[in-house]
N, C-alpha and C positions, 0 to 999 in steps of 0.2 A: 504493499499499500504506499501511497505517497505520504510524506511527512509535511503536514500543513503548518507545523510549528515554525518553519522557516519563513512563512508568509508574513509574520509579524516581527517587526524590529524590536518591540518592547518585550520584557520578560513576561511569561505567561502568568495568568491569574486564574488558577484552577478553581472550578466550582461545579455545581450541579443544578439541574433543572428537573423538578418532579412534576409531572402532569397528574394532578389529583383526579382528574376526570378519567384517566386511564387505569390508575391503580386499582386492583381488585382485592387487595388485602391478602394475597396468597402466602406472604412471608418468605417467598423464595429468596429475596435479597438478604433477609436476616440469616437464613440457613447458609447461603453462599458466603456471607461475611464471617460467620462462625467457622466454616470449613476452611476458608483460606487463611484466616488469622489464628486458628487453633485456640479459640477462646474457651474457657472452662464453663461448666454449668453456672448459670446465674449471671454471666457476663455477656452483654450484648452491646457491641459497638454500633450496630444498625438495627433498628426495630421499626415496626409498623403499628401504630395505635389505631384502634377502631373507635370512631367518633359517631355518636348518634345525637341528633338534635330534634327538637320539636316534641309535640305531644300527639298521641294516637288520636285520629288516624293519619295526621299530617307529620309523619316521622321521616326524617332524612338521615342519611348515613354516608360517611366518606372515610377514607383511610389516609393517614398522614405518616409519611416516611420521616423518621427523625434520627438524629445522631449529632455528632460534632458538626457545627455549621462552618468551621474554618473561617471565622469572622475576619474581616479586614482590620477591625480594631478588637482583637481578642482580649477580654478582661482576664483571662487565665494566665497570660504571659507575664505581665508585670508583677503579679503577686507571688510568683514562684521564687522561693528564697535560694534555690540552687541553680537555676537556669535550665532545669530539666525540660520544662515546656518552652519550646522555641517556635518562632515563625520564620519560615524560609522566604527567600526572595520571590518565590512563586506563589506565596500566600498560604501554603500548607502549614498547619499547626501540628508539630510533631512532638514525640516524647523521647527523651533519653532516659531509659530505664535505669541505667547505671549511676545516674546522678540523682534520681528522685529519692526522697527520704520518706514519702508517704505521709506528709503533713496534712494533705487534703485541702490546702489553700486554694489550689486550682479548682477543685471539685465544688466548693461553696461559692467560688467566683463565677462559675459557668452558669448562665441563665437558661441553659438548654438541657440540663440534667444529662450531659454527655460523658461524664467521668465515672469510673468505677475503680474501687480499690478492693481487691480480693486478698485477704490476709492469709488464708489457707487454701491450698489446692483441693479441689473437689473432683469427684469422678462421676461420669454419667451412669455407670452401672454398679456403683458401690465400691468396687475395687478397680485398680488400674489395669487396663487392657494393654496389649503390646502396641496397638496403634496409638493410644493415648500417651504411653510412655515415650514414644518416638516424637510425639508432637508437643510435649510439655515445654513450657517456657518459664523456668524458675526465675528468670530475671524480672518477670511481671508480678511476682508475688509480693504483696505488701506495698506496692507502689501504684500510682495512678496510671490508668490506661484508658485508651479511647480510640475512636476511628481516626485513621490517618489518610483517608482517601486512597488506601492501598499505595502508600508512597513507594514501596518497593517496586510495584508495577510501573508507576510513573517514571521512576529513575531508570528502570529497564528500557522503557520506551525511548528515553533520551539516548541511552547508550546504543540501542539497536536502530536508532533513527526511525522509529515508528510513531504513530499518532494514537494516543490513548482514547481519542474520541471515537475512532472507527475500528481500530485493531483490537479484537476481543482479548488477545493474549496479554495485553498490557493495559486493559481497561479495568477500573475498580470492580471488584467482584460483584458488588450489588448492581451496578449498571449493566455489566456483562450478562447477568443471570436473569434480569427482569423479563418475565414472559409476556408482558403487555407493552414493553418499550416505554414505560412510564418514567424511567430514570435516565437522564442524559448527562454525560460528563464532558467537560470541555474547558476551553480558555476563554474567559470573559474579556480579556484584552484583545482578542482577535475578533474584529467585527464580522468576519465571514464564518466563524465557527458555528457549530450547530446550536450551542447554548445561547450565543449572542443573538442568533436569528430567532430562536424561540421566544426570548424575553422581549425582543423588539416588536414582534408581530402580535403578541398576545398579552393580556393583563396578567400580572403576577402579584403575589403577596409573599411576605417573609415573616418568620416567627419573631415576636418581640422586637419589632422594628423601632419602637420608642426608646429602646435602651441605647441606641447609637452604636451598636457593635457591627453593623453592616454585614450581616450573615451572607455567606456565599452559597447557600442553598435557596433557590427561589422556586416557588410553587405556582404553577399555572392553574387558574381557576376559571370556571364558566359562569356566566350570568344566569341565575335561576330563571326557569320558564314556568314554574309552578304558579298558577293563578293565586293572587293574594299575598305572595311573598315578595317582600321588598328586596331588591338586589343589593342594597347597601346596608341591610339590617345586620346587626350583630346579636346573635342568639345567646351569647355568653353573658347573661345578666347575673345579678348577685346570687340568684337562686342556684344557677348552674355552678358558679364559682364557689359556693358553699357546700357543694356535693363532693365528698372525698372520693366517690367512685367514678367521677367524671375523669376520663383519661387526660383531658387538657389541664386539669387542676394539679398544681404541684403538691408533692408529698413532703412530709416533714423530713428534714435533712438528718442523716444518721452518720455523717462523717466525723463530726466533733461531738463526742459524748461527754460524760461527766468529768473525765480526765482533762480534756481540753478546757472545759468550763472552769475548772479549778484554777487555771492560769489567770482568768479574768477576776475570779473572786479573791484568791490569795495575792496574785501579783498586783491587782488594782488596789487592794487594801494596803499592801506593803509599800507600794510607791506613794500612795496617798499619805501614809504615815510619815514617810521620809520627807516629803514635801512640806507637810504640816510642821514637823520638827524643825526643818530648815527655816521656814518662815518665822516660827516662834523664836528661834535663836536670833534671827536677824533683827527682830523688833524688841529683843531683850526680855523675853518672857521666861525662857528656860536657860539653864547653864550649858556650857560646852559639853560637860560630862553627861548631862541628861540627853542632849542632842545625839551624842555618840551612841548612847545606849539605845535610843529609839532607832537610829539608823541600823544598828546591828540587828534588832528585831525585824525591821523592815527588810533587810537583806535576806534573813532566813526565810521570810514569807515569800519573797520574790523567787528565791531559789526553789522553794517547795512548789510554787506554781509552775516553774519551768520544768521541774522534775516530772510532774504529772503530764505535762505535754510530751516530754520525752517518752513516757510509757505509752502514749498513744501512737507514736510514730511507727509506720510499717517497717522501716529499716532504721532501727535506733542507732546503730553504730556508724551511720553516715550523718549523724546530726550535725557534726562540725561543718558540713557543706552548706548549712543554712546561713553561713556568714558570707556567701559568695555574691549576693545581690543587694547590697545596701543601696544601690543607686535607684532601685524601683520597689523593692520588697520591704514592707513595713515589719514583716516578721524578722528579717535580717537586721533592720534598724533596732528593733526591740532587744535583740541579743547584744548588739554593740552597746546600747544604753545600759543594759544590765551589767555588762562587763565593766564599763567605766565606773558605775556605782559601786560594785563589789570591790574592785581594786582600790578605789578611794577609801572605802571603809576599812579594808584590811590594812592598807598602809598607815592609816590613822591609828589603828590598833597597835602597830608594831613600833612606831616612833615614840620617843619619850616626851618630846616637846610638841604640843598641838600646833598644827598648821591650819590657820583659818581658811586658806584657799581650798584645802581638801574638803572641808565641810560644805563650802559653796559648790564645789564641783560635784559632790555626791548629791546635793539637793537638786542641782540642775539636771544631772543624769536621771534621777528618779522622775522628774517632771517629763523628761523626754520619753522615758519608759511608759509612763501613763498615756502620753499622747500617741505613742506607737500602738498600744493596745486598742485605743479608740479607732485608729485608722485601719487596723487589721479587720475589724468587724465591718467598717464602712466600705472596705474594698471588696467585700463578698457580694458582688453584684447579682449572684444567683439567689439570694435570700432577701426578699423585699423588706422584711422587718429590720434588717441590719443596714441596708444601704441608704436609708433616709438621712437627710441632712442633720437631724437632731441627735442621732445616735452618737457621733463623736463627742458632742457637748455633754450628753448624758453620762458617758463613760468618764470623761474628765471631771466634771463637777461631782459626780457620785464618788469617784475615787478620793477627791479632796474632802468631801463630806464624811466619808467613812474614815479617812485618815484622822480628821479632827476627833471623830467619835472614839477611835482607838487610842488617840493620845489622851483624851479625857479618861478613858477606862484605865489605862496603864498608870497615869499620874495620880488619879484619884484613889487607886488601890495600892499606891506606894510600890508598885512593881518596878517603876523607874524612879530612882532617887534624884533629887534636885538640890543644887547648892543653896545654902541658906540665904545668900544674898539675892537670890532670885525667887520671885513669887508668882505662881500661876494664878493670875487674877480671874476668878470665876466670872465676873461680869463681862470681861473681854471675851473669854472663851464662849460664854453663853451667847454673846452677841455674834460671834463668828458662826456658832452653831445655827442660830436662827437665820442668819443671812444665807448660808449655804442651803439650809433646808427649804427656804422659800424659793431660791433660785432653782434648786433641783426639782421642787414641786411644780414650778411654772414650766420647766422643760418637759417633765413627764406629762403634764396635762396637755401641753402643746403636741407632744408625740401621740397621745391618745386621741385627741379630738381634731388636731389640725390637718394640714395637707398631707402629713405622713400617713394618715388613715386611708387616703385614697390610693396610695401606693401598695399598702399591705393587702394581701388577700383576706377575704372575710373570715376564713378559718383562723388566721393569725390575729385578726381583730378581736375575735372572741376570747382568745387567750389573754390578750392585753387588757381587755375589759374586765375579765375575771381577776386579774392581778391588781387592778388599779386601787380599789378601795382598801384591801388589806395593806398594800404598800403605803398608801397615803396616811392611814391611821397609825400603823405600827412603825413604819420607817420615817415618818415626817412629823405628823401631828403630836404624837406621844413624846418624842425627843424634844420638840420645841417647847411643850408645856413643862417638861422636866427642867429644861435649860432656863426657862423664864422663872420657874420656882426657885432654882438655885441662884438666879440673879437677884431676886428680892429677898431671899432667905438670909437672915443674919447669922444663923448658927452654922454648924458643919454641913457643907454641901457635897461632900465626897460621894455619898450614896446616890444622891440625885444625879450628879454628873456621870457617875459610873454606869447607872442604869440607862441614862440617855445615850451614852456611847455605845452600850451593848445593843440597844434597839436600832441605832443607826447602822451598825454592822449587819445586824440580822436583816434589815430592810434592803440593804445593798445586795447581800447575797441572794435574797429572795428574788429580786427583779432580774438580776443577771442570769440566774439559773432558768428563770421562766423565759427570758428573751432568747437565750442560746439553745435551750433544750426543748421548749414547748412551742414558742411562737415562730420557730425557724422553718416555716414552710418554703419550699423551693418555688421558683418563679412560675413554673408551669409553662404552657404554650399559649400565648395570646396571639390572636389573628385579628387584623383590621376588619375582616369580613369572613364569613363562613362560606366556603364553596359548596356547590351542590353537584354531586357526582351523577353523571348520566344525563345532564341537561344540555350539554354542548354538542357541537358538530363533530367532535373527534371521537365520540362514543356512540352507543346506540341512540337512535332518535327518541325524544321524549314522547311519552304516551299521551301527553296533553296536547290537544288539538290547538 
């Protein structure tokens, strides 16, 4: 066959066009993908979802081929702390399994549910067969894996001077196997390619276009011919989006479990404590000795949080590679901030004469650590409850709020000793407590009722609503009342401040666990309009006159 790649002087931009009107839902592409790529049970790089809309008797059905969209602006690439996820010059988003640590940052960043992490190998028939043994890929265990548009075939086409658009030997397995010719693969940068011609001549839709990822799988759709159906109607109303059985509705993420959550709980609390101690020292509220003690406690908590994250990694002994991408990855920046903080605290412990600059450096590094944690969640574009603009502010303010609470708890219970020349003024601490509580409450209410609500799926909004009142009462109102009581109380206020601090910590832990573990529904598949299979000229003619 002739190689049409030479017709274009620009580098290719590989993509796919899926004709929804032609797809019959046979799953041949799914099977072909599994066969060619030797994926284990439960791992599907390419799948076809069955979508039904409407109500009886006006029920409509179509099939949607989904997988990695090989976005022009892939959100999974910048969040990778090791550089395992890369984008080539031809647009293909590939995986380097030898560099991946299995942190799942790319999985929660992907708005198309295209990533899978299999921590243990499974067999189709209970025990390993000879065929499965020869096809096993141990390099994929414990790391992220996804569709690559059969990059090995594409590269073979280049070396053999073939065209993956028309030569079946080097065409992606899903496109080569499609029995209805619904999947077309080609170069969007070539105006004469098959895919360019298809999208030029017919209307197309793409998944989650509003996210700005520019996905490179485009779907051809037909204008409905059923009487009474609006061609521009979107049937995915709130009722459909609230149905967990709807295949277009995102499922709750399972990549970051309680171990990863502990990093935000312990790490956020520890960094908030370190920042609070630093600020208190700067304004002359606590001694250098007390500041150092609080920083040591904060360091232990931050290390504990990172240790739980390490337990979650699919390839734990590659964890050091997470330092490779500080230019884009907030996870890498978090590790560098933690390193600077811990080194500063340890050096301060070892020297005989205190160096004020080290205390300032530790406080600044702790603030950077807290900011990095906030940005990690915000970078997870595949989780609508995390990517909203208020989430970073909530993480930062909540960390500071919890840090003040823990400072109150430790100082009020004499766990941390203070120099006699320094006095922890309850009125000032109570004032700080009330200010941060009000700010945190405003941010949370804005997150619950504001523009963030429209971004989150209804299933996530239910979780947020159920958390709201317990959080406001236990984590905000009660600590404020106790702090005000301590403010105006003339006698010993240690018990009041200690209780207030404990409630603040409990409230922060409660909402972080709820946000990360319960409200973390994946994006799902949103379409600007729903196609109708069988109503176009490329398939069987409509039965409607």
